[in-house]
N, C-alpha and C positions, 0 to 999 in steps of 0.2 A: 503505850510505853512512854515513860517519862524521859526528860532530857538527860537525866543522870544515868538512867539505864542504857540509853542510846550511846552515850559517851563510853560507858563501861564496856558495852558490846563491841564498839569500834576499837577500843584500846586492846581488848583481849584478842580480837581478830588480827590486829597488827602484830601483836606479840607472837601469836601462833604462826602467822605467815613468815615472820622473820626467823623463827626457830626452824621452820621447814626449809627455808632457803639456806640457812646455816648447815643444817643436816645434809642437804643435797650437795653443798660445796665441800663439806667434810668427806662425804662419800667419794666425790670425784678426786679428791686429793689422796685419800688413803687407799682407794681401790688398787692402784698400781703397786703400792707397797705390800698389800695383802697378797696380790698375785705373785709378786717376787718372793715373798716369804714362803708361800705355799709351793711354788715351783722349785725352790732350793732343796726341798726334801722329796722331790719326785724324780723318777726316771724319765728320760726324754719322751718316751711313748705316752706317758700319763699326762704330760703337760698339755698336749693337744686334745685331750678328751673334751667332749661336749655332751651335756653341759659340764662346766668345770667344777671339780670338787675342791673346795677350799681346804678341807682337811684331807691329806693324801690317804688313799686306801691302804697303801703299804709304804709308810715313811722309810726313807733311806738316807744314809750319810755318805753314799757313794760319790755324790757330787763334791762334797767337801774333801774327800780323800784324794780326788783328782787334783786338788789345789796344793797338795803337800809338797810337790816336787819343786816348782818354781815360784809359786805365789808368795811365800814368805819373803823371798828376795825382792819381788816386785813391791810388796807392801813396805819393806824397809826403804827401798829407793824412794817411794812416794812420801813416806814420813820424813825422811832426811831432807829431800828437796823442798817439800812444802814448808817445813819449819825454817829452813835457811832463807828461802825466798820471802816468807812472811816477815822475818826479822829484818832482812835487808830493806824490804819495802817500808817497814815502819821507820827505819833510820832515815831513808831518803825522803819519805813523805813528811815526817815530823820536822826535820830540819828545813825542808822547802816551805812547809806551811808557816813556820816561824819567820822565815825570811820574807814571805809574802804578806804576813799579817802584822808583824811587830817592828820590822826594820824599815827605815825610810831610805830609799835609794832611787836614783833616776831611772825611769822606764819600768818601774816595778809592776804597775798595773798592766802595761802593754805586754810585758813578758808573761805575766800570769794569764792574760787573756789568750795568748797564743798557746800556752802550755795546756790550759784547760780545753781549748778547742781541739787538741789532739785526741780527746776522748771520742770525737765524732769520726775519726779515721778508722775504718775497719782493719783489723789485723791482717786480713787476707790481701789487702792492697799493698802492704809494705813487706810482705813476707819474703819476696824475692831479694830486694836489697839487703834486708836483715839477714837472710841466709848467706848471701855473698860475704857480708862483713864477718859473720861467725866463721865461715869456712876459711877466709883469708887470715883470720886470727889463729887458725889451727885448733879451733874449739869444736869442730863438727864431731858428732858422736861422743860427746862428753857431757857430763852433768853441768859443767860450768856454762855451757851454751844456754841451758834452761835458766840458770841463775842469772846470767847476764841479761838475757832478754826479758826477764821478769823483775828486774831490780827496781824499776821506776813505775810509778802509778800516778797518772794525772788525776784520776778520780779520788784516790786516797789523799793526795795533797790538797785537793779542793775540799774534801770532807773535813779533814783536820784543820785546815785554815778557817773554815766556817766556825768551828768550835773555838779556836783560838781567838776569833773576833769577839766572842761573847765574854772573854776574860778582860776585865777593865784594864785600860792602859795605865791606870794609877798604880797598879801592882808593879809593873816594869819600871815606871818612872821613879817610884819610891826605892826600888832596888838599885837603880842607877845612881840616885842621890847618895845611897849608902855605900857606893863604891863597887857594886857588883858589875861584872862585864856580861856580855850577851851569853857566853857559855854557862855562867853560873845561873843567870836568869832562866835559861832554857832548861837546864837540868834540875834546878832547885825549885822553880816556881811553875813553869808551864807544864812540864811532864807530870808532876804529881796531881795537877788539877785536871788533866785530860784523860783520866782512866776510862771514862765512858766511851769516848770516841776511839780510843785505842782498841777497846773490846770490839766495837763495831767494825773497825778496819780489819782486825784479826779474823773475825768470823767471815767477812766477805772475801778477803784474800785467801784464807784457808780453804773455803768451799770452792773457790774458782780453781786454784792450782791443784787441789786434791783431785778434782774431777777433770782436769785438763787433759784432753786427748790429742788436740791438734798440734801443739808445740812438740811434745815428745815424738809424735809421728813424723815430724819434719826433721828433727835434729838427732834422733836416736835410732840406731840400727842394730847395735849389739844386744843380744838376748839378755845378758847380765846387767844391762843398764836400763832396761824397760821399767816404766812405772806401772802402777796397778791398772789404770784405765787402758793403757796400751797393751798390757799383758792379757787383758780379756779377749783381745783379738786372736789369741792362740787357739781359741776354741771355734774359730770360724775359718773354713776353707772354701774353695770354689764349689764344693758339692753339698756341704752340710754345715749347719751351725748347731753346736752342742749347747742347747739352752739351759740344761740343768746346771752344769758347772758355771756358766755365766751368771745365772741367778744366784748361785752360792757365793761367787766372788762379789757380786753387787751387794748382797746382804752384808757381807763382811766389810765392804768398803764404806758403807754409810755409818758404821759405828763411830769412827773417829770424829766425823763431822757432827754427829749428835752429841758426843761428849764435849767437844769444844763449845757448841752452842749452849748446852745446858749449863756449863761452867761459867760462861760469860753472859748469860741471858739478861741478868739484872743490869749490867753495865751497857749491854747492847740496846736495851729499851731506852735507857737514859741518854745514850749517845744519839740515837735516832731522833728522840724528842728535842734534844738541844740543838741539833744541826738542821732540823726541819726536813730531814730526808723522808720522802714519801715512797710507798710502793711495797 
């Protein structure tokens, strides 16, 4: 066997091995989605069949019909809250990122270091003082409690700041020479140039708050204020969990996230590449 043929054999072996690993990883990722899709159209007794049938023997829409009562309201609450929180987070994160990246003021780097360090603090460790503040403000069992506690994001500020740092200071300096103030520079120069990182932050924030179960569980008690993840607990009691309706609700709940991601995918990839975000 010649050296050329050996290299060719090794190259194709590497390609085949890589493809097999990718197929295995794809299977591990998509298998739960396939199970969820299949279970959404099965009655509960068929979900636990072994071996599992991917295509239901007798498909049914009964699981979806059980969602017609309250889940449209839960979905509306989730849509409303998620969009409001994402918009508020964009406002606070972009203005903070601009202040930390393009404005010069005493103690800026120290304040930024402590602000970013708050990422390392688990939400569960501060939930009690946060809950007391919300209750003392009279916001317990209101959507405003979720908006207030989700209004700021240290990670989003860090992410956008890293992108703003890639924009040359000569742009802002030229604008200052032309008489523009910081508000004009922020809205007319920085924001139009930062679409990729905005898309990245929107996708990350939307996915997090759309799927958030913990915060609504702490602050919401009224049935009509529940979000979609919290509303899924309606199908669980101390004796039994109704898997079929839960799978149907889960199937519906992933649709908005997929739409947001596909709509902003191009900018998301650009934003991740520009900021050096890994993972």
